[in-house]
C-alpha positions in Angstrom: 10.1 20.7 2.5 6.7 19.9 1.0 6.2 20.3 -2.7 3.2 20.3 -4.9 2.6 17.1 -7.0 -0.3 16.9 -9.4 -1.8 13.7 -10.7 -4.7 12.8 -12.9 -7.3 10.1 -12.3 -10.4 9.7 -14.5 -9.6 12.9 -16.3 -9.5 15.0 -13.2 -6.3 16.6 -11.8 -5.6 16.4 -8.1 -3.0 18.5 -6.3 -1.1 16.9 -3.4 1.5 18.4 -1.1 4.2 16.0 0.0 7.7 15.8 1.3 8.1 12.2 0.3 11.0 11.3 -2.0 10.2 11.5 -5.7 10.6 7.7 -6.3 8.2 7.0 -3.4 5.6 9.4 -4.8 5.8 7.9 -8.2 5.4 4.4 -6.8 2.3 5.5 -4.8 0.7 7.2 -7.7 1.4 4.2 -10.0 -0.2 1.9 -7.4 -3.3 4.2 -7.2 -3.6 4.5 -11.0 -3.2 0.7 -11.4 -6.0 0.1 -8.8 -8.3 2.6 -10.6 -7.5 1.0 -14.0 -8.5 -2.5 -12.6 -11.9 -1.1 -11.7 -12.1 0.8 -15.0 -11.6 -2.4 -16.9 -14.1 -4.4 -14.9 -17.6 -4.8 -16.3 -19.3 -3.0 -13.4 -17.4 0.3 -13.7 -19.8 1.5 -16.4 -22.5 1.8 -13.8 -20.4 3.1 -11.0 -19.6 6.9 -10.6 -16.0 7.8 -10.3 -16.3 8.7 -6.6 -17.5 5.2 -5.8 -14.7 3.7 -7.8 -12.3 5.8 -5.7 -13.8 4.6 -2.5 -13.7 1.0 -3.6 -10.1 1.4 -4.7 -9.2 3.0 -1.3 -10.9 0.1 0.6 -9.1 -2.4 -1.6 -5.7 -0.7 -1.0 -6.4 -0.4 2.8 -7.3 -4.1 2.9 -4.0 -5.0 1.2 -2.1 -2.7 3.7 -3.8 -4.3 6.7 -2.9 -7.8 5.4 0.6 -6.8 4.7 1.0 -5.3 8.2 -0.4 -8.5 9.9 1.9 -10.7 7.8 4.9 -8.5 8.8 3.9 -8.7 12.5 3.7 -12.5 12.2 7.1 -12.6 10.4 8.6 -10.5 13.2 7.2 -12.7 15.9 8.5 -15.9 14.2 11.9 -14.3 13.7 12.0 -13.3 17.4 11.1 -16.8 18.4 13.8 -18.2 16.1 16.4 -15.8 17.6 15.4 -16.7 21.1 15.9 -20.4 20.2 19.3 -19.7 18.7 20.3 -17.6 21.7 19.2 -20.4 24.0 21.1 -23.0 22.0 24.3 -20.8 22.0 24.0 -20.3 25.8 23.5 -24.0 26.5 26.5 -24.9 24.3 28.8 -22.5 26.1 
């Protein structure tokens, strides 16, 4: 069942309905806040409006996600190849 979660970024409160577990929501919100804080601490933030910081943060997080997904796919492929070699080795030994 979806519940309302409110979080604050740049002094603005945002409502979010989610059915994700509480620990997952907390981890997501912490990641977003950390990303925003990184931009806030950079020297260029003073000239960027909050909505542009939000877009840049979203793009940065999306880039990290895509890289992680590709790394995971490569890991799965190498693991499948290793399992195939082990399976072949076992078959040839028997």
